[in-house]
BAPA-555973 format. One record per residue: x, y, z of N, C-alpha, C in turn. Coordinates in pm, whole numbers, plus 50000, padded with zeros to 5 digits. Each point is the difference from the previous one (the first is absolute). Layout:
N
XYZXYZXYZ;...
//
This chain:
664
489235062550336499854990349892498634993250004;499634995250117498734992850014498805009349994;500245013149994498895009449982499565000749854;500774994349909499624999549859499074988049982;498715002049971499034988850001500394988449909;500395002949875500314989249906501194991850049;501065006950047501164992550049499654992150125;499195006050089499644992950123499264987049968;499085000549905499274987749963500934989749937;500925004649914500944990549939500944994350105;500395008150098500864995050107499294989350082;498725002050030499234989950071499914987249917;499765001749870499944988449910501334992650001;501105007449991501344993850002500254992850131;499545005850109500214993950132499244986850010;498745000149958499214987650006500604989449908;500425004249882500624990549908501284994150058;500805008250069501244995050060499704989750108;499015002850083499624990450104499564986849935;499205001049893499544987949932501164992349938;500975007149945501164993249940500764991850104;500285006150115500734992650104499144988950060;498725002750020499114989850055499894988249904;499865002849872499894989249902501304992149988;501155006950016501284992749996500074990050115;499615004450119499994990850114499024988649976;498825003349949498984989749980500414990249891;500545005049888500414991249891501164991150042;500955005650076501114991850048499514988950092;499075003550090499454989950091499214989649923;499215004449902499194990549923500874990649918;501105005149945500884991649920500594988650083;500385002850124500554989550086498924990450048;498765005050014498934991350049499444990949892;500205003849873499534991649890501024989549959;501164999650069501034990049973500354992850129;500734989149986500444992450116501484996649984;500725000250108501424997349995500805013049996;501145000050068500805012250013500495005049864;500494990649917500545004149870498925005749910;498844993349997498905004949916499515013650048;499945001750130499565012950052501005011049968;501294996850004501025009949966499885004249854;499814990049911499835003449859498725008149977;498944996850071498745007449985500165014450045;500695002050113500235013550050500865008049903;501064993649948500835006849902499255003049872;499064991149965499195002449881499135012350012;499465002550118499195012050022500845012649977;501214999950058500885011649983500385001949853;500314988849933500405000949860498885005349912;498784995450022498885004549917499665014750025;500415005350113499785014250027501105008749937;501164994249975501115007749944500114998949849;499644988449944500244997649858499245009349905;498735003550025499305008449902500695013149970;500635006050099500655012949977501154998949901;500624988349992501134998449911499565001049854;498834994449970499564999149861499025011049961;499195004650096498915009049964500145014050058;501085002850075500155013150062499965011549901;500835000149895499965011149904498645001549933;499334988649969498685000849938499005006650094;500094997050130499085006250097500185015050002;501245004749996500245014349999499495006749874;500174993349886499515005849874498485001550002;499304990050054498545001050007499565010850098;500775002050107499675010650096500135013749935;500905001349902500175012749930499035001649884;499514988949946499135000849882498535001450036;499554992550101498584999650032499685008450123;498735002250022499525007250118500444992350125;500805006250084500564993050116498924995950099;498955007750010498924996250093499354987049954;499784998649870499404987649950500934988150020;501315002249980500964989250024499934995350145;499965009550094499954996550143498724992450031;498865004749949498714993650030499964985949944;500424998349876499974986649939500904990350076;501205004650037500924991350074499434995850135;499365009450071499434996750131498814990649987;499185001749898498884990749979500524986049969;501054999149920500574986849970500604993750126;500655008050083500574994450124498894995350094;498915007250003498864995650081499564985949957;499794998149870499574986949951501034989150024;501285003049982501044989850017500154995950145;499985009650093500134996550142498824991550047;498815003449957498824992350042500034986049938;500604998849880500014987049933500944990050066;501045004750068500984990750060499344990850103;499205005050096499324990850091498984991149930;499375005349894498984992149931500624988049928;501165001749938500674989049931500734991150100;500805006350088500634992750109501094990449959;500715002749891501084991149956501305007849988;501114992550008501305006349998500305006149863;499634993149894500325005149867499285013349973;498755001150046499285012549979500545011050091;500504996250116500625010150087501175006649927;500864991849936501125005749926499515008449882;499034994549925499505007449883499345013150041;499174999550104499325012250045501005010150055;501014995350073501025009150052500755006949887;500304992349896500675005649884499145010849934;498714997349983499095009749939499785012250089;499924997750130499855011250095501215009149993;501184994049989501205008249994500075007849869;499474994349893499935007549873499105012250017;498874998150067499115011350027500705010750083;500734995750103500745009650082501075007149918;500564992949905501045005649915499475011549915;498754998849956499385010749923499435010950092;499624996150121499365009450094501005010150055;501194995350037500965008650068500495011549912;500424997749873500425011549919498875010049976;498784995049980498885009149979499755008550123;500104994050118499775007550123501145009750029;501254995249993501155008550031500135011749903;499734997449872500115010749901498905010450016;498914996650069498905009350019500215009450117;500844996150096500145007850123500415014549974;501065002849920500385014049981498895008649940;499104994149923498925007749938498935004150101;499984993850118499005003450101500515010550098;501275003749991500605009350095499955014249947;500275009350090499975014149961501315004649939;501124994550049501315004749955500974988249991;501035001149915500984989249990500734997050130;500195010250088500774997550121499234991450100;498714997149972499224991550090500174985249969;500694996749889500124986149959500744991850105;501065005850058500794992550099499164996550122;499215009550049499144997250115498974989449966;499445000749879499024990049958500624986049997;501194999049943500694987049997500324995150140;500385009250086500334996250138498774994250070;498855006449984498764994950060499684986249947;500124998249869499684987049940500964989050045;501295003150005500984989850037499914996350147;499785009950085499864997050142498804990950023;498925002749929498834991350013500264986149942;500624999649880500184987149931500974990950072;501125005550048501044991750060500085001350152;499075007050058499985001350144498674996250059;499065009349994498694997950062499274988149938;500084998649868499284989249934500534986350042;501334999050016500584987150040499494996250139;500025009550093499554997250136498504996950001;499235007949925498554997849996499664986449942;500644996349889499724987149937500404988450092;501155001250065500444989450091499034998550116;499585011350057499054999350110498664994449956;499545004049883498724994949950500074985049974;501124995449942500144985749974500064992150131;500655005850099500054993550131498624998850062;499245010849990498634999850055499154989749927;500084999749867499224990249925500424985850035;501304998050019500474986650035499494995850138;499965009450094499494996850134498514997250001;499305004549895498564997749991499684988249909;501024991349979499794988649909498844991250040;499834997950129498874991850045498665006149968;499925013350005498745006949970499594997949855;501034998849910499714998049859499824985349965;499954991650100499794985849973501264992849966;501125005050049501274994249963500584991050106;499214993150073500534991050102500884989549935;501254999850042500934990149946500605003849868;499615011449944500545004349872500015015149995;501035005649937500125014549988499525005149864;499504991049915499575004149867498905010650002;498944998450081498965010549999500535013850035;500965000750093500585013050035500695006349881;500784992249927500705005249883499005004249893;498954992149983498985003449900499325013250035;499715002150127499385012650043500925011849969;501304998450025500955010849972500045003349851;499964989749916500025002449855498715006649952;498864995450050498735006149961499945014550048;500505002550121500025013650053500855009049912;501144995149954500845007949909499275002749869;499314989949948499275001949875498905010450012;499234999550109498945010050021500605014050014;501145000950065500655013250014500365005649863;500494991549909500325004949866498745004349924;498914993650025498745004349938499625013950049;500135002450130499715013350056500965010449942;501264996249985500985009349943499615003849857;499604990049921499615002849861498835009749994;499004998150084498845008950001500395013950049;500905000750096500445013150050500725007949892;500924993449930500745006849894499065004149886;499044991549969499105002649887499095012050027;499475000950122498995010250028500505011850083;501134998350071500415010550093501315006949963;500774994649905501285006349964500075001949848;499105007849942500075002249854501245007849959;500655006950097501175008049967501164991749949;499984986950025501084991549950500055000449848;498825000749937499975001149854500565013449956;499555010650068500545013349974499765004949860;500825009649960499875006049867500774992149896;500654989150042500844992549905499234989449925;498684998750025499234989249937500015001449849;499735012249949499955001949856501364997749938;501055004550067501354998049947500354985349991;499614992250103500334985749997499204992849893;498825004949972499174993549898500665000649863;500825010249977500675001549872501494996550010;500384993050105501404996650022500474989949896;501324998949979500524990349904499724985750043;500424990649916499784986050031500834995750120;499644988350054500714995050117501474997549969;500294994549881501394997349964500805013049991;499375010449947500685012949992500275005550140;499034998450090500175004550136501144992650069;500084986949978501094992250058501355004649949;500085002349869501265004449941500415013850053;499025009250007500305013550050500414999650147;499364991350078500374998950140501424995050019;500384989749923501364994850009501025010449955;499665007549895500905010549952500185010950105;498915003450068500075010250104500924995750113;499914987450040500854995050109501475000449958;500294995949877501404999149954500615013949981;499225009449949500565012949963499905010750108;499274997350108499855010050106500944996650115;501025008150023500984996650106499364998250137;499015008350032499374999150132499364986450021;499204995549903499314987150012500974988549981;500985001749913501004989549983500764997750130;500385010750066500664998650129499094994050104;498715003649994499044994350094499904984949984;499934995349877499914985649974501274993050045;501165005849970501274994050043500054998950152;499585010650067500014999850146499064989650057;498824998849940499024990250049500544985849985;500684997249889500594986649982500984997150114;500875009550031500964997850107499354998750136;499015008650026499364999950131499274986950026;499234995649903499214987950023500814987249981;501115000949930500924988550000500564998050141;500355011050066500454999150138498884994950091;498765005049976498884995350079499754985249981;500084995249875499844985849975501094991750065;501195005650009501114993250069499674997950146;499455010350064499634998750141498904989750018;498965000849915498874990850014500444985649976;500834998049897500394986449965500934993450099;500695007650082500974994150092499715003150147;498845006050027499725004750136499954988650101;499374989049964499864988950095501364994350040;500834997049900501334994650028500885010250070;499825012849968500795010550066499655000750148;498714998950032499595000150141500614988250074;500074988549933500614988350064501505002050024;500685007149907501445002350017500285009250117;499005007850043500155008850116499644992950130;499684987349990499664992450120498535001050036;499185004949910498575001250025499234990449913;498744998750027499134991349921498895008149936;498784994250006498865006749940499705013450067;500265000750131499745012650071500915011149947;501294996749979500935010049945499595004049858;499564990149923499545003049864498805009550004;499084997550092498835008750012500385014250040;500985001150090500445013450042500665007349884;500844993049925500645006449884498975004149896;499014991649978498945003249904499245012550044;499675000550129499305011850051500865012449993;501324998650023500905011449996500045006449862;499904991749895499975005549864498805009249982;498824995650044498795008049982500005012350090;500554998650121500115011850087500915010549936;501134995449949500905009249931499365006149877;499214991949926499325004949882499055011450036;499244998150109499065010550044500745012550043;501104998450073500785011650044500575007549879;500494992449904500565006449880498975007849921;498814994249984498945007249927499555012350077;500074999450133499665011850077501065010849993;501264996049985501105009649998500265005749862;499524993449895500315004349863499595014449971;498775004250034499645014149972500895009950072;500404997050122500885009250074501365001249930;500534988949951501285000549930499875006949865;498834998349937499795006049868499975015150005;499825005750119500045014550011501415005349976;501014991850028501395004449987500654994749873;499554988549953500634993549885498924997449896;500215003549873499014997249896499734985049988;498804996649956499624985949989500934992349907;500425006549890500824992749904501404996950055;500395006550109501274996750065499824990750117;498955002050075499814992150122499714985449965;499414997449882499684986249962501264991449991;500965004549918501234992349986500804999250128;500035011250074500745000150127499414990150099;498664998850004499354990650092500354985649964;500084997049871500354986349960501444996950036;500895009549980501404997950041500074997450151;499255008050077499994998150145499424986450038;498954995749930499424986850028501004988949971;500765001549891501024990149968501084999250106;500465011550047501025000150106499444994250130;498725002750028499384994150119499934984849987;499754995249878499974985549979501394993950021;501035007349964501364995350030500194998750150;499465009650075500084999250146499234987850052;498874996949938499254987850037500874987749979;500734999849888500824988349967501104997550101;500555010450059501124998350093499575001250145;498695001250027499535001650138500324987450081;500695001450114500364988150079498904995550095;499085008850033498974996950098498615003549946;498984994150061498635002049954499565014550016;500385006350111499575013850023500555009449893;501274998049964500585008349894499304997149867;499694987449976499324996349876498625006349992;499275000350112498675006150001500095014849966;500965007050062500175014349972500395002249854;500884991549947500425001649861498874997149904;499194989750031498854996949915498985011450001;499825006350114499115011650006500535011349912;501325001749998500585010149911499734996749854;500164987349964499704995849863498555003449966;499084996450089498595002949976499735014949995;500665007750086499795014450002500425006649870;501194996949954500475006049874499184994849881;499574987450006499134994849894498665007549999;499485003150118498765007750007500155013849941;501125006550026500275013249941500054999049848;500714990049950500124998449854498654996649938;499224991550066498714995849947499075011949986;499855007750107499105011549996500515010649902;501305002249998500565010049910499804996049854;500174987149969499804995549863498575002049954;499034996650084498605002149965499685014949984;500615008250084499785014549990500555005449869;501154995249959500585004449872499074996549886;499474987850001499104995949892498735008450001;499445002350120498755007350008500115014649967;501155006250032500125014549983500775004249877;500824991149942500875004149890499774992249872;499014991049998499674992649879498635004549953;499875003149872498745005049945498894989850014;498775005050011498844991450022499824989749889;500285004049875499724991049888500934988049995;501095000150077500924988749999500224994250138;499375006050101500264996150139499594985650027;498894995449944499554986450025501014989749954;500595002249883501004990549950501254999850087;500415011550051501195000550084499734992950132;498825002250059499644993250124500024984849980;499394995449891499954985649973501394994449973;500835007549927501354995349971500814998550128;499915010050087500714999250128499494988450083;498684998049999499424988950075500544986649948;500094998649869500514987649942501474997950036;500795010749994501414999050035500174995650145;499165005650087500074996550142499764985150019;498954995149942499644985950020500994990649932;500445003649881500974991449931501324999550078;500445011350051501255000350077499874991950129;498875001750069499784992350122499984985049972;499254996149896499894985749968501354994349962;500785007349918501314995149961500944998850118;499985010150088500894999550117499644988650092;498704998250024499574989350090500314986249942;500074998949866500324987249938501494997349998;500815010349978501444998149983500734999450134;499555007950097500715001150127500184986550069;498944991850015500214987050067501044991349931;500085000849866501004992149929501415004650034;500195013250005501335005350033500364996750144;499035001150090500264996850141500454985550014;499394991149924500364985950010501384996749947;500555008749915501324997549943501145004350090;499715007850105501055005250088500094991450124;501184995150028500224991950119500155009050123;499334996050106500055007950123501334998050071;500555010950052501244999550075499855008550125;500594995450108499945007350127501395005450032;500065013050024501265006550033499845007650131;501125003950057499975008150122500425014249966;499175009550041500275014149975500005007250134;501195004750041500185006650130499544991050114;500304987049986499664990550103498574995349999;499225004349902498594996349990499804991049879;499384988350017499764991349886499055006549900;500314998849871499235006649895499804990049886;498734997649965499664990349896499865007249865;500784995549904499895005149863499364989249915;498785002549957499314990349916499505007049874;499224992749921499535005449873499115012250015;499225000750108499105011450017500775013150014;501114999650075500775012250019500725004049871;500504990349927500665003149872499015006149903;498804994149993498985005149909499565014050040;499775002350129499595013350045501095010449977;501264996050021501095009249974500045003749852;499884990049914499985002849857498795008349959;498824996650057498805007749968500115014450043;500615002450117500175013650047500935008049910;501104993949958500935006949911499365002949864;499234990349949499325002149872499005011550012;499245000350109499025010750019500695013550009;501155000650068500725012750011500485004849864;500524990849920500485003749865498835004549913;498914992250002498835003549919499415013250045;499965002350132499505012850050500845011749953;501314998049993500885010549948499715002849853;499794989449921499655002049859498685007449986;499014996150082498715006849996500135014750038;500815002750100500225013950044500575008349885;500974994549930500625007649890499045001849883;499164990049974499025001249894498965010850030;499605000950127498895008850038500455013850045;501305002050017500505012850051500055010149885;498855004749960499895009849893499755013650063;500935009149986499905013150064498775007749952;499504996849881498855007449949498714996050068;499964988550062498754995450061499985001650151;501105004050062500015001150145499595014150045;499365001550114499665013350050501255008350025;499895013249983501155008650019500295002250147;499024997150087500195002850143499764987550086;500734989149980499734988150078500355001350147;500875009350034500445001250139499445012350071;498985006449942499465012050064499424996950137;499314988950009499384996550128501044998550111;501154994149964501054998450102500415013550058;500055010149915500375013350049498925005650091;498744998049961498915005650079499854992850134;500354987550005499814992350123501115002650101;501115005749957501105002450094499845013550066;498865002450058499765012750067500675000350137;500305012050045500595001750131498915003150102;500174996150126498965002650101499785014950019;498765003850022499645013950023499525001750143;500275012050054499625002850139499125012450010;499565005349885499125011750005498564995650026;499145010050021498604997250033499075001149880;500525003849884499175002249885499674987149925;499135001549901499584988849916500205004149855;500694991549923500245002549859499114990849917;499145006049919499084992649914500325003449856;500254989849919500285001949857498844994549919;499555007649903498964995649907500704996549870;500024987149967500754995149885499054994849894;500524999349878499234994449890500175008349875;499174997349903500025007549875498584999749945;499605010349925500795011449952500225010550107;500885009849968500405010050098498835008750043;499105003349907498895008850034499124993950109;499834987049995499134993450097500634999750139;501314996950008500654999950131500065014050060;500205010149916500035013850050498665003950059;498924996649929498675003550048499684992750130;500314987150008499674992350119500865004250119;501255003749976500835005050110499415013050057;499555008849912499405012550046498704997550076;499184990949950498754996750070500274993950137;501014991250007500334994050129500485010550099;500835009449953500485010650089498855008550053;499065003449913498845008050044499174992250102;499854987349977499194992050093500694998950136;501314998550000500734999050127499985013350075;500115011149928499895013050066498635001750064;498974995849928498655001150054499824991550125;500794989350010499934991350118500865005250115;500705011149980500765006150109501474996950001;500534994149894501434996849995500795011649942;501225001250045500945009449939500594993449877;499735005549884500354993649874500955008949922;501054993949948500955006949913500004992749866;499775007749894500054994549865501165006549928;501084992649972501155006049931499635004649860;499635012649986499625005749871500265014850009;501175004249962500355013650033500445008749887;499125007449940500355011449918500494996849861;500025010649920500384998749859501474996249985;500845004650091501434997149991500264985050009;499364993450096500214985550014499414992449881;498895004849949499424993449883500955000849880;500625011449983500945001549890501224991050019;500444998550124501164991350026499684985649965;498824995350041499664986149970499794997949850;499365009849934499784998849857501324999649925;500965008050044501315000049935500714986750018;499744993550112500674987250028499364988449926;498725001149969499284988249948499575001149855;500115011949938499495001249863500844991649906;499394995649890500664991649900500825008949906;501045006150050500825008949918501084991949929;500285004149877501014992849922501415004150036;500125010650080501335005350029500684992850114;499274991850076500614993050114499674985349994;500884991950056499784985749998499134995450115;499644987249994499124994350102500675000350137;501284996950004500704999650129500045013950064;500265010449920500065013550054498645004450051;498944996849924498665004050043499584992550127;500384987350008499674992450120500695005750123;501255003849984500755005850111499395013450042;499585008249902499385012950033498694998150073;499194990349955498734997450069500244995150142;501014991650019500314995250135500435011650090;500735009649942500425011650079498805008250046;499045001849911498785007350039499264992550109;499934986849987499324992050101500735001050134;501344999550000500775001050123499775013550068;499955010749918499765013350056498635000750066;499014994149938498655000350056499944992250131;500674988450005499994992050122500665007650115;501175005849975500735006650108499375013350041;499425007449903499525013550029498585000250053;499194989949960498585000750036499544987750079;500254988149944499364988050054500544996650139;501334999450016500544996350131499655010250109;500115013149978499575009450104498534998550036;499154997349899498584998550030499754987550084;500704989349970499854987850080500525002150141;501095007550013500565002550133499045008150087;499175008449937499045008050075498714992550031;499894987649951498834992050028498885001549899;500265005949884498985002149899499764987349918;498884999949932499704989649903500405005349863;500944993349934500515004449870499384991149893;499305006249906499394992849889500795003349874;500624990049939500875001949885499374993549878;499925007549893499534994649873501174993049930;499994986750004501044991749938501385003450055;500394992150099501215003050076501284996149927;500004987649941501264995449941499804991349877;499054990650007499934989649898499695005749863;499025008849990499575004949870501095007749926;500715009650064501055006949925501134991049955;500414990550084501074990949959499534991049886;498744995250007499464991749892499945007949870;499695012750008499975008449881501355000149930;501075001150078501324999949939500384986149949;499444989650061500234986649946499434998749861;498795005149978499394999749867500835008249902;500405012150043500795008549913501334993549962;500614993050097501284993449973499834988949897;498934992150013499774989349905499755005449859;499245011049991499715005749869501255006049936;500905004750082501245005949949501114989749986;499674987150022501004989249994501165002750094;499685006050115501025002950101499814990650118;501084994750051499934990850112500345007250129;499025000450091500255005350134500184988050093;501184999050058500284988650086499055000050120;499354988550030499074999550113500655003950132;501284996350019500675003850122500165015050013;500275006649886500115014550004498675006550035;498924994949942498685005550031499634997550146;500384988350051499724997050140500715009850093;501285002349973500755009350084499495014349984;499615003649877499505013449976498685002250072;499124989749997498725001250069500205001450151;500914992150055500275000950144500595013650036;500865005349913500625013050027498975011349992;499124999449900499045010849980499035001350116;499664989050063499035000350110500664999450136;501304998350005500654997950129499494987650068;499604989949919499434987450048498715002350079;499325010549970498735002850065498914992149930;499174993250078498914991949945498675005350048;498984999949914498675003950046499474990350105;499225005350094499324991250096498964991549931;499375005849900499034992649921499995005949859;499994991249901499905004249860498654995549946;499255009349945498704997049941500224996849853;499654988149959500154995849861498655001349931;499895009149906498795001349918500084989349892;499224989650017500094988249914499025001349886;500525001549880499175001149882500714993249885;499244992949916500594993749883500535010749906;501224998549945500555010149909499135001849878;499865012449958499245003449879500905008249910;499595000749873500775007849904499935014750037;501155006550010500045014150035499675008449878;499195010550020499665009049892501165009349971;500285002149873501105008749961499505014349994;500525008250089499585013950009500855009249913;500794994349912500855008149916501454999950043;500264994550115501384999750050500794988349947;499294990349940500694988349948500374989950104;499465001250124500394991250109498934989850034;499024997949909498944990550031500544986150021;500944995849912500564986650014500814998450127;500795010450033500804999550123499104999350122;498905008049999499094999850114499374986450018;499644993349889499424986750013500994990050055;501245000349952501034991050052500315003050146;500025012850034500265003750139498914994650092;498755000849954498884994850080500194985150026;500334992449896500214985650016501154997350097;501115007549985501164998050086499685003150146;499325011250022499665004050136499094989750065;498964995749928499074990350056500684986850032;500914995749914500684987350023500875000750124;500785010850013500865001450117499195001050129;498975008249998499245002450122499214987850045;499424992749907499224988450040500904989150059;501204998549949500944990550059500375004350142;500255012850018500385004950130498864998950100;498795003149954498844999050089499744985750042;500204990449908499794986050035501044995150101;501215005649992501074995450089499915006350138;499555012650007499945007150127498635006550018;498984992050021498645005550009499825009850114;500844999150106499865009250113500485014049966;500715001849887500475013249958499195005649884;499034992549949499285004249881498504998550019;499285009149939498544999249992499645000149853;499474989049952499624998949860498565004649985;499795010049916498685006149982499574998249856;498804995149981499444998649866499735014049945;500685003649890499865013549945498895001349898;499244989449978498855000949911498845006650073;499335009049935498885007150062500235015049996;499075007550056500135014550001501115004350094;500455012649984501085005250085499595000250146;498725003150027499515000250138500034986050062;499604990049922500014986350052501424995450030;500935003049910501394996150022500575007250121;499685012950014500505007650114499514994250132;498764995450004499474993950122500754987150032;500314992049898500754987650022501415003150051;500625010449944501355003750044499995004050147;499035008150040499965004650138499764988350096;499084991449965499744988450086501234991150010;500814999549895501194991650003501095005150092;500145013250011501095005750081499535004150139;498704999450024499465005050126500604992950120;500264986949987500474992350115501455003050037;500795005949910501415002650030500235014050056;498975008250005500175013750048500095000150152;500995006950057500115000550146498925008750060;499494995750114498945007750065500505013650046;501285000850036500535012850050499965010849894;500114996149872500025010149896498685007449991;498914993250028498695006449989499785010150109;500734999250110499815009150111500775013049984;500895000749902500795011849981499225010349919;500275012950019499315010049922500414999349854;499055003449914500254999549857500915011549960;501084996849931500925010249953500204998449851;500285010949935500264999749857501475003249975;500564993849900501375003149963500065013749933;500975008150033500155012949933500234998149852;499465008849918500224998849856501495000249966;500364991849903501394999749954500924991950088;499494993650107500844992150090499674985349996;499204995749903499544986149998500864991049917;501015005049936500924991249929499644998549854;500684990549933499844998249856498664993949968;499565002549882498724994349956500134984949993;498904993150036500034985449996500174995349858;500774989649981500234995149864498724994649940;
//
């Protein structure tokens, strides 16, 4: 991902902006309390900072998304960053509480326009749609992980250097330095985007110049949300998820006290949420390999709601910490999955409005929950009961969390049903599970699979790799045996109207099983290096495309069992993934150009997910360039897994007609 120059620069920009956002929040909160006197006044000032950061999204969120779709997104980002530079620098110059609130409000408006423009631009900088999830993961880990730690550490360092800035007896100079530093950083960001990331504008500049009016864009965006089940379910799920999150935030302090802890317990619970959030965002791509995004989103919210119920009934602090981490973990999965759905399944011309709408819903739900929860907590009288001989306090916080958890579970179920559209889910969500359940091997051979699409390229690279390994002194077996096996595979895989998808899939699996038992396993037992052109993923993906086109449903469990049966649970020692962006397939008269293009997309999506999850089993090779260049990259990628003993054996050739079925 970071090898893509435009995305790498935008990721750095996003990282710096995230650090500045957290640093400025700390500085503005500190400045608000220092410009007032008295506990009550300081509390109102601190609450005012939070309110001014949340309120703009309620009124201007949809407008920000419409402008991100109408105007050049790079210009929107640059203008917003220049305005933030001026506003941050102006706060120390004015030095009054009223301007702090006004400037914070204006800064948040700029951020409101900046975020949809930036988020909507990310998919346009990537090579393939399946990279959106990884891009979102990188951004979220930085924004809610590294940036928080970096900003906290930087603010601590600046505070410790207060005397150096002339702040003897006062912390104001330290806060002013933090604000000015944030402003200068936004100036650098604006210049970087303006001169170093022109790709953000992309080819959509001319289209946006002729886009409809802002009011039309707003109306079309709202219509899209209401009429699209996927996005409608996403919005419903977000309301439930963040209502539960607001419940936790609004009652966390009193809940910690009910567990017999004080500020320390509150701090631990707060940290547990973010730790769980990071774990969830890290686990989301792994889970998405087995479950489609449109299903995992609702399921994660239901799980978060049930975890919140566990928080509500937790009798001890340790159980509460574990339950809160679960809430954060499932929330992280839902958060990353929701952004991935928007980035990969929403068209570019409307993506900005959807991002802004979701952002507004998030903030409105959080603000409403944080305002209502304390009122409900105050209405419930605390009662102490004994449960299995252990005293248990039932107060308003537990009642509210229990209700919030149940609401989140119900809303998550509704979202799941809205988004569970069989036409939008991958046909092979559980293929990886089948491939990962390999059985241990005790032979001395090495199995190398060359995967990817199109077929001609994998066939050529497999042959080149075999020749190179033979030249290096390895005993190499390439399962490619005779006209008879070619006819068998062609009969199993051709798009004939006389047989159904299920029958053809079963026939292809039978050919694959015969090849594994007759050629591949004996060769591995003899210590040979077996090079296979597309071992399993590509042929199964081909039938997935054919099934979708024929409106036939192949149950994922059936495909998983069939894949395991066809290979005898045999897994390659290393799979070479030829990574290339899908291109339109040329129609050679067979009428399969469209199928070939869809197959390429399916194969690349499956393989890249698998490679990201198990990098020790995959070598990702850039397939752009000449055949010789790609062949050199392939050899260098597999060189480290070859056993030294194989090179010492005499070179042998397989007898003609004994090499098994032709590679798919």
